[in-house]
SESEDO-127913 format. One record per residue (C-alpha): x, y, z; residue number from 1. Coordinates in Angstrom, 3 decimals. Layout:
<sites>
SITE         u         v         w  marke
SITE         X         Y         Z    NUM
...
</sites>
This chain:
<sites>
SITE         u         v         w  marke
SITE     0.000     0.000     0.000      1
SITE     1.332     3.442    -0.854      2
SITE     1.724     5.989     1.908      3
SITE    -0.271     9.210     1.557      4
SITE     2.918    11.103     0.710      5
SITE     3.594     8.793    -2.259      6
SITE    -0.026     9.036    -3.487      7
SITE     0.015    12.794    -4.022      8
SITE    -1.792    13.577    -7.264      9
SITE    -3.244    10.071    -7.505     10
SITE    -6.491     8.380    -6.578     11
SITE    -6.044     5.273    -4.457     12
SITE    -8.595     2.514    -5.153     13
SITE    -8.612     0.316    -2.048     14
SITE    -9.851    -3.074    -3.215     15
SITE    -9.329    -4.467     0.299     16
SITE   -12.397    -2.534     1.470     17
SITE   -14.478    -5.222    -0.202     18
SITE   -14.254    -7.796     2.561     19
SITE   -16.149    -8.798     5.691     20
SITE   -15.697    -6.275     8.486     21
SITE   -14.327    -3.519     6.255     22
SITE   -15.944    -0.116     6.494     23
SITE   -16.374     2.650     3.962     24
SITE   -18.465     5.783     3.611     25
SITE   -21.780     5.420     1.767     26
SITE   -22.139     7.093    -1.652     27
SITE   -23.493    10.643    -1.533     28
SITE   -22.510    11.023     2.130     29
SITE   -20.790    14.197     3.260     30
SITE   -17.512    13.639     5.059     31
SITE   -16.599    15.482     8.240     32
SITE   -13.716    17.359     6.657     33
SITE   -13.138    21.012     5.755     34
SITE   -15.289    21.905     2.739     35
SITE   -17.663    18.972     3.426     36
SITE   -16.554    16.743     0.532     37
SITE   -19.112    14.221    -0.711     38
SITE   -18.374    10.607    -1.632     39
SITE   -19.746    10.028    -5.124     40
SITE   -19.523     7.181    -7.637     41
SITE   -17.479     7.995   -10.727     42
SITE   -17.067     6.358   -14.109     43
SITE   -13.720     4.989   -15.294     44
SITE   -13.495     7.848   -17.801     45
SITE   -13.958    10.405   -14.998     46
SITE   -11.030     8.919   -13.078     47
SITE    -8.741    10.789   -15.494     48
SITE   -10.314    14.163   -14.667     49
SITE   -10.992    13.939   -10.917     50
SITE    -8.162    15.876    -9.283     51
SITE    -8.742    15.045    -5.600     52
SITE   -10.881    12.896    -3.296     53
SITE   -12.617    16.125    -2.268     54
SITE   -13.653    16.898    -5.862     55
SITE   -17.372    16.974    -5.003     56
SITE   -18.745    18.856    -2.003     57
SITE   -22.159    19.615    -0.490     58
SITE   -22.498    22.705    -2.697     59
SITE   -22.526    20.369    -5.719     60
SITE   -25.867    18.796    -4.708     61
SITE   -27.719    19.797    -7.915     62
SITE   -24.897    18.394   -10.086     63
SITE   -24.660    15.200    -7.996     64
SITE   -28.410    14.658    -8.303     65
SITE   -28.201    15.062   -12.081     66
SITE   -25.189    12.708   -12.267     67
SITE   -26.991    10.045   -10.210     68
SITE   -29.715     9.878   -12.865     69
SITE   -27.262     9.855   -15.774     70
SITE   -26.884     7.008   -18.244     71
SITE   -23.149     6.804   -17.463     72
SITE   -23.859     5.809   -13.854     73
SITE   -26.910     3.637   -14.527     74
SITE   -26.741     0.476   -12.445     75
SITE   -23.538     1.444   -10.605     76
SITE   -24.802     0.086    -7.263     77
SITE   -26.207    -3.199    -8.541     78
SITE   -24.609    -6.637    -8.482     79
SITE   -25.822   -10.050    -9.596     80
SITE   -25.482   -11.926    -6.362     81
SITE   -27.576   -13.672    -3.778     82
SITE   -27.111   -13.754    -0.037     83
SITE   -27.088   -17.225     1.502     84
SITE   -29.790   -18.289     3.932     85
SITE   -28.297   -18.280     7.410     86
</sites>
């Protein structure tokens, strides 16, 4: 894993967050940081243009709402899987 100092100017995709017990912020949630950045799903094409993890903030609500309904992000939160009966 790269330290924050070595990630400057890069976006770190943490694939290890996809395991039991891992935590992450929910999409469209505001973070408790200066400027109130918002976690938002992005397309692979947008990864080239997003300059920082704080790219979107609470003031971008109208744009985020429009993006959520866009064709580019259609189905982003869906997965073909079934949970086992416990």
